[in-house]
N, C-alpha and C positions, 0 to 999 in steps of 0.2 A: 257327668251326668249333665245333660242340659237342661236348662232352670228357664222357666218363663219369664221373659223379660217386656215389661210394658214401656212402648215406647211413646205412644202418643194416649189420649183417652180411649181411641177406637181402632189401636195398632200393639199387637202381642205378638212377639216373636221367641222359638226357643231358640236357645244357644246356649254355648259355653264359655263364652267371653263376653261379658258384660261390658268393657270396655271397647272391646273390637266392635260388638254390634253397635252401640252408641256414636264411634266414629266412623262406621259405614252409613247410618242412618243422617246422621250431619250432614256428610260427603255427598250423599244423593240427596235427599231431601232440602237442607236447608243452604249449602253451597251450590247447589244446582250441577253438578259434575256432568250430569246426562241433561241438560237443558237443551232442547231440540227440538223441531219440528217432527211429529210421527202421525202415521194414517190413523185412522180411526179405529183400527183393532190391530196393533201392533204386534208381533208375536218378537220377542227382546229373550235371548241368552246369554247372560253375562256367565262366564268360565274365566275370570281375570285373575290377578295373582294371588288371591287367597288360596285358592287349589294350590298352586304352584309352592307357596310360601308355607302351607301346612306340611308337604312333601318334606321340603328342605329340613324342618324341624324333627321329621318324624325320627323315632332309633333306627339305627343299624344293627342287620345280625351279621355278625361275622362265621363263615364257615355252610 
């Protein structure tokens, strides 16, 4: 079950993994992995490795 995680004083998110969520937050906001110039109202869709990573760990049913 997802838990509410407080990342900063004004940012809370629901997540199943505290460590993964903090790691992603640090990568994006502290390490600046997405530092680039964007238009005033960008539309960003990030469907990166985390979707595929979860599918690789999913149990497989036989038959």
